[in-house]
C-alpha positions in Angstrom: 8.9 -21.4 -4.8 11.4 -22.4 -2.4 15.1 -21.9 -3.3 17.9 -23.4 -1.1 21.2 -22.3 -1.2 24.3 -23.6 1.2 27.4 -22.3 2.1 29.2 -24.8 0.3 30.6 -23.6 -3.1 28.9 -20.2 -2.7 30.8 -19.3 -6.2 28.1 -21.5 -7.7 25.0 -19.7 -6.2 21.8 -20.4 -7.5 20.9 -17.3 -9.9 17.1 -17.7 -8.9 18.1 -15.8 -5.6 18.6 -12.7 -7.7 15.5 -13.4 -10.2 11.9 -13.2 -9.8 10.5 -16.7 -9.8 6.9 -16.1 -8.0 5.0 -15.7 -11.1 4.8 -15.0 -15.0 3.5 -11.9 -16.7 1.4 -11.8 -19.8 2.6 -8.4 -21.0 5.9 -6.3 -20.7 7.4 -9.3 -18.9 10.8 -8.4 -19.5 10.3 -5.0 -17.9 8.7 -6.8 -14.8 11.6 -9.2 -14.5 14.0 -6.5 -15.0 12.7 -4.5 -12.1 12.7 -7.4 -9.8 16.1 -8.6 -10.8 18.6 -7.7 -7.9 21.9 -9.3 -7.9 24.0 -9.3 -4.7 27.2 -10.6 -2.9 25.5 -13.9 -1.1 28.9 -14.3 0.9 28.7 -10.7 1.9 25.0 -11.1 3.0 25.8 -14.0 5.1 28.8 -12.4 6.9 26.3 -9.4 7.7 23.8 -11.8 9.2 26.3 -13.5 11.3 27.6 -10.1 12.7 24.2 -8.8 13.0 23.3 -11.3 15.8 26.7 -10.9 17.7 28.3 -13.9 15.7 26.6 -16.1 18.6 24.7 -18.7 16.4 27.4 -19.7 14.0 27.7 -19.5 10.3 24.9 -19.3 7.8 24.3 -22.9 6.4 21.5 -22.1 4.2 19.3 -19.4 2.5 16.0 -20.0 1.4 13.9 -17.8 -0.9 11.0 -17.4 1.3 8.5 -14.9 -0.4 8.4 -12.5 -3.6 6.4 -9.4 -3.0 5.4 -6.3 -4.8 8.3 -4.6 -3.8 10.7 -7.0 -2.0 12.6 -10.5 -2.0 12.4 -12.0 1.5 15.0 -14.6 2.4 15.1 -17.2 5.3 18.6 -17.5 6.7 19.6 -20.5 9.0 22.5 -20.7 11.3 24.6 -23.5 12.6 22.4 -23.6 15.9 19.1 -23.6 14.0 18.9 -19.9 14.7 16.6 -18.3 11.8 16.4 -14.7 10.9 15.1 -12.8 7.8 16.7 -10.9 5.0 14.6 -8.3 3.0 16.1 -6.9 0.1 14.3 -4.4 -2.1 13.7 -4.4 -5.7 14.7 -1.4 -8.2 11.2 -0.3 -8.2 11.0 0.3 -3.9 11.3 3.9 -4.1 12.3 6.0 -2.6 16.0 4.5 -2.8 17.7 4.9 0.4 14.8 6.3 2.3 12.4 3.5 2.1 15.0 1.1 3.7 16.0 3.7 6.2 12.5 4.7 7.2 11.5 1.2 7.6 14.5 0.2 10.0 13.7 3.0 12.2 9.9 2.6 12.2 10.1 -0.8 13.0 12.5 -0.1 16.0 10.4 2.9 17.1 7.4 0.7 17.1 8.9 -2.0 19.3 9.7 0.9 22.0 6.0 1.5 22.0 5.1 -2.1 22.5 3.8 -2.7 19.1 4.6 -6.3 18.0 6.9 -6.0 14.9 10.3 -7.8 13.9 13.4 -6.8 15.8 15.8 -5.2 13.3 19.3 -6.9 13.7 20.9 -4.9 11.2 20.3 -3.0 7.7 22.1 -1.1 5.0 20.2 1.7 3.3 22.8 2.2 0.5 23.8 0.0 -2.6 27.4 1.0 -1.8 28.3 -1.8 1.0 29.6 -5.1 0.7 26.5 -7.0 -0.2 26.0 -4.6 -3.1 22.3 -3.8 -2.3 20.1 -2.4 0.4 18.9 -4.8 3.0 17.1 -5.4 6.2 18.3 -8.3 8.5 15.3 -8.9 10.9 13.6 -11.3 13.4 11.4 -14.1 11.9 7.9 -13.0 12.5 6.7 -15.0 15.6 3.1 -16.8 15.3 1.3 -18.2 12.1 0.4 -16.1 9.2 -3.3 -15.0 9.3 -3.5 -15.9 5.4 -2.7 -19.7 6.5 -4.9 -19.7 9.3 -7.8 -17.6 8.2 -10.3 -20.1 7.2 -10.0 -22.0 10.2 -10.7 -19.1 12.6 -13.7 -19.6 15.1 -15.8 -16.5 15.9 -14.0 -15.8 19.7 -10.6 -15.8 17.5 -11.8 -13.4 15.3 -13.0 -11.2 18.1 -9.9 -11.5 19.7 -8.0 -10.7 16.5 -9.9 -7.4 16.0 -9.5 -6.4 19.7 -5.8 -6.8 19.9 -5.6 -4.9 16.6 -7.6 -2.2 17.7 -5.2 -1.8 21.0 -2.1 -1.7 19.0 -3.8 1.1 16.6 -4.8 3.2 19.7 -1.2 3.3 20.7 -0.6 4.7 17.5 -3.2 7.3 17.4 -2.4 8.7 20.7 1.2 9.4 19.8 1.4 13.2 19.1 4.0 13.6 16.5 5.2 16.7 15.1 5.0 16.8 11.5 4.1 15.0 8.1 6.6 12.5 6.5 8.2 9.3 7.5 10.1 8.0 10.5 14.0 8.1 10.5 16.9 7.7 12.7 18.6 11.0 13.0 22.0 9.4 12.0 20.5 8.4 8.5 19.2 12.0 7.5 20.6 15.2 6.9 19.7 18.0 9.5 18.3 20.0 7.0 15.6 17.3 6.3 14.9 16.5 10.0 11.8 17.7 12.0 11.6 16.6 15.6 9.6 13.8 16.5 7.2 15.6 19.0 6.2 18.9 19.4 7.1 18.4 23.1 10.8 17.5 23.0 10.8 15.9 26.4 10.4 12.5 25.2 12.9 10.0 25.5 13.4 8.8 21.9 14.0 12.3 20.5 17.8 11.7 20.6 17.4 8.7 18.1 14.8 9.6 16.0 13.2 12.2 13.9 10.5 12.8 11.2 12.0 12.9 7.7 10.8 12.8 3.8 8.0 10.9 3.0 8.6 7.4 2.2 5.3 7.0 0.5 5.9 4.9 -2.8 3.5 6.9 -4.8 4.8 10.1 -3.9 8.0 9.2 -5.7 6.7 6.7 -8.5 8.8 6.3 -11.6 10.6 9.3 -12.8 9.3 11.6 -9.8 12.4 10.3 -8.0 14.5 12.3 -10.4 12.6 15.5 -10.0 13.5 18.3 -7.3 10.3 17.7 -5.2 9.4 19.1 -1.8 9.3 15.5 -0.2 8.8 16.9 3.3 8.8 16.7 6.3 5.9 19.3 6.3 5.0 21.2 9.4 1.4 21.9 8.7 -1.3 19.8 7.1 -1.8 22.3 4.1 1.8 22.3 3.0 1.4 18.5 2.6 -1.8 18.6 0.7 -0.4 21.2 -1.6 2.9 19.3 -2.2 1.1 16.2 -3.3 -0.4 18.1 -6.2 2.6 20.2 -6.8 4.9 17.0 -7.6 2.1 15.9 -10.1 2.2 19.3 -11.8 6.0 19.0 -12.0 5.8 15.6 -13.7 3.1 16.3 -16.2 5.0 19.5 -17.1 8.0 17.4 -18.0 6.7 14.1 -18.9 2.8 14.0 -19.3 1.1 12.9 -22.8 -2.5 11.8 -23.4 -3.1 8.2 -22.7 -3.8 6.2 -26.0 -6.4 5.7 -27.4 -8.1 8.6 -27.4 -10.5 8.3 -24.3 -12.6 10.9 -22.4 -10.3 13.2 -20.4 -9.9 16.8 -19.2 -7.7 19.5 -18.8 -5.5 19.1 -15.4 -7.7 19.4 -12.4 -4.6 20.0 -10.0 -5.3 23.7 -10.0 -8.8 23.3 -8.8 -7.4 20.6 -6.0 -5.0 23.2 -5.0 -7.7 25.9 -4.6 -9.4 23.5 -2.2 -6.5 22.4 0.0 -6.9 25.4 2.5 -10.3 24.2 3.3 -10.3 20.4 3.7 -8.9 20.2 7.3 -10.0 22.1 10.3 -8.3 25.6 10.7 -7.5 25.0 14.1 -4.1 23.2 14.0 -4.7 21.4 17.5 -7.7 19.9 16.1 -7.5 16.0 16.6 -8.2 15.6 12.6 -5.0 17.5 12.1 -2.8 15.3 14.5 0.2 13.8 12.5 -0.3 10.0 12.8 1.8 6.8 11.9 -0.3 4.0 10.7 0.1 0.9 8.6 -3.0 0.8 6.4 -2.2 -1.7 3.8 -2.4 -4.6 6.0 -3.2 -8.0 4.3 -3.6 -11.4 5.9 -0.2 -12.0 4.7 1.1 -9.2 6.7 -0.4 -10.1 10.1 0.9 -13.2 12.2 -1.2 -14.5 15.3 -0.7 -16.8 18.1 -2.4 -19.9 17.1 -3.4 -20.6 20.6 -5.4 -17.4 21.0 -5.9 -15.7 17.9 -4.3 -12.5 19.1 -1.9 -10.7 16.9 1.7 -11.4 17.5 3.6 -9.7 14.8 2.8 -7.0 12.2 5.2 -6.9 9.1 6.1 -4.9 6.0 6.2 -1.1 7.4 8.5 -0.3 4.2 6.6 2.7 3.1 4.6 3.8 6.4 3.7 7.5 6.5 2.9 9.9 9.0 -0.1 12.2 7.9 -2.9 14.1 9.4 -5.3 11.7 11.4 -8.1 12.5 9.0 -6.3 11.1 6.2 -4.7 8.3 8.1 -8.2 7.1 9.5 -10.1 4.2 7.7 -10.5 0.5 7.6 -7.2 -1.4 6.6 -7.8 -3.7 3.8 -8.0 -6.8 5.8 -10.9 -5.2 8.0 -12.9 -3.8 5.4 -16.5 -4.1 5.2 -17.3 -7.0 2.6 -20.7 -5.5 1.7 -21.4 -2.7 -0.8 -23.3 -0.5 2.1 -22.6 0.3 5.5 -25.6 -0.9 7.7 -26.8 1.9 9.8 -27.6 -0.6 12.8 -24.8 -2.1 14.7 -25.7 -5.8 14.8 -23.5 -8.9 15.2 -23.5 -10.8 12.2 -24.8 -14.5 12.2 -25.0 -17.4 9.8 -28.2 -17.8 8.4 -30.7 -20.5 10.0 -30.6 -22.4 6.9 -26.9 -22.8 6.5 -26.9 -26.3 7.5 -29.1 -27.3 4.4 -26.8 -25.4 2.1 -24.8 -27.3 -0.6 -21.1 -27.6 0.5 -19.9 -24.9 -2.0 -22.6 -22.4 -0.7 -21.5 -23.2 2.9 -18.0 -22.5 2.2 -18.8 -19.2 0.6 -21.2 -18.3 3.4 -18.6 -18.8 6.1 -16.3 -16.9 4.4 -18.5 -13.9 4.1 -19.5 -14.5 7.8 -15.9 -14.2 9.0 -15.3 -11.0 7.0 -18.6 -9.4 8.2 -17.6 -10.5 11.9 -14.2 -9.1 11.6 -15.4 -5.7 10.3 -18.2 -5.7 12.9 -15.6 -6.3 15.7 -13.3 -3.8 14.2 -16.1 -1.1 14.6 -17.1 -2.0 18.0 -13.8 -2.0 19.6 -12.8 1.0 18.0 -15.9 2.7 19.5 -15.1 1.3 22.7 -11.2 1.9 22.9 -10.0 4.1 20.1 -12.1 7.2 20.3 -10.0 9.4 18.1 -10.0 7.0 15.5 -13.8 6.4 15.5 -14.4 10.1 15.8 -12.7 10.1 12.2 -14.4 7.2 10.8 -17.8 8.7 11.9 -17.2 11.9 10.0 -19.4 12.0 6.9 -17.0 13.5 4.7 -14.3 11.4 5.4 -14.2 9.3 2.2 -14.7 12.3 0.1 -11.6 14.3 1.3 -9.5 11.1 1.4 -10.7 10.4 -2.1 -9.6 13.9 -3.5 -6.3 13.7 -1.8 -5.5 10.3 -3.0 -6.6 11.1 -6.8 -4.5 14.3 -6.6 -1.5 12.3 -5.7 -1.9 9.4 -8.3 0.4 8.8 -11.2 -1.0 10.6 -14.6 -1.8 8.1 -17.0 -3.5 10.3 -19.3 -7.1 10.1 -17.9 -8.2 12.6 -15.2 -11.8 11.1 -14.8 -11.2 10.0 -11.2 -9.6 13.4 -10.1 -12.2 15.5 -11.7 -14.8 13.3 -10.2 -13.6 13.8 -6.6 -13.3 17.7 -7.2 -16.8 17.7 -8.4 -18.0 15.7 -5.4 -15.8 18.1 -3.1 -17.7 21.1 -4.7 -21.0 19.6 -3.9 -19.9 18.7 0.0 -18.4 22.3 0.2 -21.1 23.6 2.6 -20.5 20.9 5.1 -16.6 21.2 5.4 -15.3 23.0 8.5 -14.6 26.7 8.8 -16.4 27.6 5.3 -19.0 29.9 6.4 -19.3 33.0 4.3 -16.6 31.5 1.9 -17.7 30.8 -1.7 -16.5 27.5 -3.1 -13.6 28.1 -5.4 -14.6 25.6 -7.9 -17.6 25.7 -10.0 -18.9 23.8 -12.7 -21.9 24.6 -15.2 -24.8 22.1 -15.8 -23.4 21.3 -19.3 -20.1 20.4 -18.0 -21.5 18.3 -15.3 -23.7 16.5 -17.8 -20.8 15.8 -20.2 -18.6 14.8 -17.2 -21.1 12.1 -16.1 -21.3 10.7 -19.5 -17.6 10.4 -19.5 -17.4 9.2 -16.1 -20.0 6.4 -17.0 -17.9 5.3 -20.1 -15.0 5.2 -18.0 -16.8 3.2 -15.2 -18.1 0.7 -17.7 -14.6 0.3 -19.3 -13.0 -0.5 -15.9 -15.6 -2.9 -15.2 -14.7 -4.5 -18.4 -11.1 -4.7 -18.0 -11.8 -6.2 -14.5 -14.0 -8.9 -15.9 -11.4 -9.5 -18.5 -8.7 -10.1 -15.8 -10.9 -12.5 -14.1 -11.2 -14.5 -17.2 -7.5 -14.7 -17.8 -6.9 -16.6 -14.5 -7.4 -13.8 -12.3 -4.5 -11.8 -13.8 -3.3 -8.7 -11.7 -3.3 -5.3 -13.2 0.2 -5.6 -14.2 -0.3 -8.9 -15.8 0.8 -11.2 -13.3 -0.5 -15.0 -13.2 0.7 -18.1 -11.3 3.7 -19.9 -13.1 1.3 -23.0 -13.1 -1.3 -21.0 -14.8 0.8 -19.3 -17.2 0.2 -21.5 -20.4 -3.8 -21.5 -19.9 -3.5 -17.6 -19.2 -1.4 -17.0 -22.4 -4.0 -19.0 -24.6 -7.4 -17.3 -22.8 -5.9 -13.9 -23.3 -5.3 -14.5 -26.9 -8.9 -16.1 -27.2 -10.4 -13.0 -25.5 -8.5 -10.6 -27.8 -9.7 -12.4 -30.7 -13.4 -12.5 -29.3 -13.3 -8.7 -28.9 -11.9 -7.9 -32.1 -14.5 -10.0 -33.9 -17.1 -7.7 -32.1 -15.6 -4.6 -34.1 -17.6 -6.3 -37.2 -14.7 -5.2 -39.6 -14.9 -1.6 -38.8 -11.3 -0.5 -39.3 -11.6 2.5 -37.1 -12.9 0.4 -34.4 -10.5 -2.3 -34.8 -7.5 0.4 -34.9 -8.7 1.7 -31.7 -9.2 -1.5 -29.8 -5.5 -2.6 -31.2 -4.1 0.7 -30.0 -5.8 0.7 -26.6 -5.9 -3.0 -25.8 -4.6 -2.7 -22.2 -3.0 -6.0 -22.0 0.1 -5.4 -24.6 3.8 -4.8 -24.4 3.9 -1.1 -24.3 5.8 2.1 -23.2 4.6 2.8 -19.7 3.7 6.2 -18.3 5.8 6.9 -14.9 
């Protein structure tokens, strides 16, 4: 998936520069490709790239499509003296327009000032009203090697160094005392009415350049929410933020919501119940560390982490497009790459080791055992180094109600797809741990459920879990299809056949029952359909 484009004959540019070529979609493909088609002025991008580095490296001699992610297309531009830089262009679905690009450019610049290794921003435009015809960021090519390409070769010491260096960088972020919840911007890019100061103490040197502005979280502005008159921040208090999360979903459901097809166990909107809980989810004391607004990148995958191949330490962290500032208790947690690979957290902190019988295992089992060992060691090392160096984070990680509170806030802010099993489940569990929340002495839980309602919900939730597991297994059978139907280009013919076979297999299980067949046909998740956004 490498497309080269030279500066010769730029009028005959390769149309694949604008199109998604990194995979195929088994359903709603036209929608997915249309979302990811971004036309731009190639010559204008070249001129912008040349100017962004002071015209010191000559003209752009080639453009190579480097990667296509969930929200962006990334190009590698080579100049006459072999200097290379990255051009990052967002898809149309990379909400919020303008703010996501403006925030990422400012966030990267701010992080570099704090000593966090991220790409240097050479130039950017947060508007399509520019000569290039689209939003873009021009930035440094990440130094080092991508963790994804090095992972299987890492030795134990390198994994420990990786965890250590990452915790050191996170410690910097956890100790920055920001003033509000939202996202980070250059002041020049945000209207003064949408600005909050960076710090409660305005003596810091960066305050003339940066501010906190509207939240750049993709999910907050998902789909048609971007067209609503929402309170997108910044928020001075945690409760204002928690309530705005629900209010945006209330506004959306009142305008666009409709039940999901087919008929499936779902309940009345629980957002009112969530709102009644929000004043009690975080400590009342505004100075409590759990309330401290914290900037963090939690969606780190091996593809977003670059390491020094000689030492294993982190050399660059990329993809800060939707980074947000939120209360520390909500920001805390294990990043995706550092999560526990086991179902349960061991109460004992014991360094993982390969089993004694490892050498006698078949080759395929050795490969699987080594992968599990690497993941366990990374998780273990991350826990240990947080305990030693990032006391603020470990305090949040040790809070027994951390996941319950995070789950509730997350589910309240998710786009509504006609079923609210996960939201109601989070509310029920919040009611169950109510007495353990801070500052609720002598306060009755505002949400109550009768035994009959709990029993009915338990059955509905069991059905929902079984269906979710079934859908996941079906996706795995179809060449590991993603949730939106994507498969690798080379797998597409096989995946299309497997999907057809799977559909026919399940249809046969209906055994001619017309009602079951109709429900199955209507509710088949892997079909072209109108999407709720």
